[in-house]
C-alpha positions as a Markdown table, in Angstrom:
| # | Residue | x | y | z |
|---|---|---|---|---|
| 1 | Met | -16.0 | 13.1 | -15.8 |
| 2 | Ala | -15.9 | 16.7 | -14.8 |
| 3 | Lys | -19.6 | 16.8 | -13.9 |
| 4 | Lys | -19.0 | 13.9 | -11.4 |
| 5 | Ile | -16.1 | 15.7 | -9.8 |
| 6 | Asp | -18.1 | 18.9 | -9.5 |
| 7 | Arg | -21.0 | 17.0 | -7.9 |
| 8 | Ile | -18.6 | 15.5 | -5.4 |
| 9 | Ala | -17.2 | 18.9 | -4.6 |
| 10 | Gln | -20.7 | 20.2 | -4.1 |
| 11 | Met | -21.5 | 17.3 | -1.7 |
| 12 | Leu | -18.4 | 17.9 | 0.3 |
| 13 | Asn | -19.2 | 21.6 | 0.7 |
| 14 | Cys | -22.8 | 20.9 | 1.6 |
| 15 | Pro | -23.6 | 22.6 | 5.0 |
| 16 | Val | -25.9 | 19.7 | 6.0 |
| 17 | Lys | -24.0 | 16.5 | 5.0 |
| 18 | Gly | -20.6 | 17.9 | 4.1 |
| 19 | Glu | -19.0 | 17.5 | 7.5 |
| 20 | Glu | -20.2 | 13.9 | 7.7 |
| 21 | Leu | -18.9 | 13.1 | 4.3 |
| 22 | Arg | -15.5 | 14.7 | 4.9 |
| 23 | Arg | -15.2 | 12.8 | 8.2 |
| 24 | Ala | -16.0 | 9.5 | 6.5 |
| 25 | Val | -13.5 | 10.1 | 3.7 |
| 26 | Thr | -10.8 | 11.0 | 6.3 |
| 27 | Glu | -11.5 | 7.9 | 8.4 |
| 28 | Ser | -11.5 | 5.6 | 5.4 |
| 29 | Arg | -8.3 | 7.1 | 4.2 |
| 30 | Lys | -6.7 | 6.5 | 7.6 |
| 31 | Glu | -7.8 | 2.9 | 7.6 |
| 32 | Phe | -6.5 | 2.5 | 4.1 |
| 33 | Leu | -3.1 | 3.9 | 5.0 |
| 34 | Leu | -2.8 | 1.8 | 8.2 |
| 35 | Ala | -3.7 | -1.3 | 6.3 |
| 36 | Lys | -1.1 | -0.4 | 3.6 |
| 37 | Gln | 1.6 | 0.1 | 6.2 |
| 38 | Ala | 0.8 | -3.2 | 7.9 |
| 39 | Glu | 1.0 | -4.9 | 4.5 |
| 40 | Glu | 4.3 | -3.3 | 3.7 |
| 41 | Ala | 5.7 | -4.3 | 7.1 |
| 42 | Leu | 4.6 | -7.9 | 6.5 |
| 43 | Glu | 6.3 | -7.8 | 3.0 |
| 44 | Glu | 9.5 | -6.5 | 4.5 |
| 45 | Asp | 9.5 | -9.3 | 7.1 |
| 46 | Val | 9.1 | -11.8 | 4.4 |
| 47 | Leu | 11.8 | -10.3 | 2.2 |
| 48 | Glu | 14.2 | -10.2 | 5.2 |
| 49 | Asp | 13.5 | -13.9 | 5.8 |
| 50 | Glu | 14.2 | -14.7 | 2.2 |
| 51 | Glu | 17.4 | -12.7 | 2.2 |
| 52 | Ile | 18.6 | -14.7 | 5.2 |
| 53 | Glu | 17.8 | -18.0 | 3.4 |
| 54 | Asp | 19.5 | -16.9 | 0.2 |
| 55 | Asp | 22.8 | -16.2 | 2.0 |
| 56 | Glu | 23.4 | -20.0 | 2.4 |
| 57 | Asp | 23.9 | -20.6 | -1.3 |
| 58 | Asp | 26.5 | -17.8 | -2.0 |
| 59 | Asp | 28.9 | -20.3 | -3.8 |
| 60 | Tyr | 26.3 | -21.4 | -6.4 |
| 61 | Asp | 25.4 | -19.1 | -9.3 |
| 62 | Glu | 22.7 | -20.6 | -11.5 |
| 63 | Phe | 23.8 | -18.4 | -14.4 |
| 64 | Asp | 27.5 | -19.3 | -14.2 |
| 65 | Trp | 27.9 | -22.5 | -16.2 |
| 66 | Thr | 31.6 | -22.7 | -15.4 |
| 67 | Thr | 30.9 | -24.0 | -11.9 |
| 68 | Glu | 29.1 | -27.1 | -13.0 |
């Protein structure tokens, strides 16, 4: 595994293609982070909607057998 990491480091430091590779990595990382943030925001919206729906059944506890 160390040889692959060294090879990647050499490629990133290459005077010919290094800048292009670094730019590509940076842009793909930005796209990944933006997609992750959008996904998390969507999950938060879904969780907030579920919390609102769960508030309606506060009297019923499925694990409390004394209420049945």
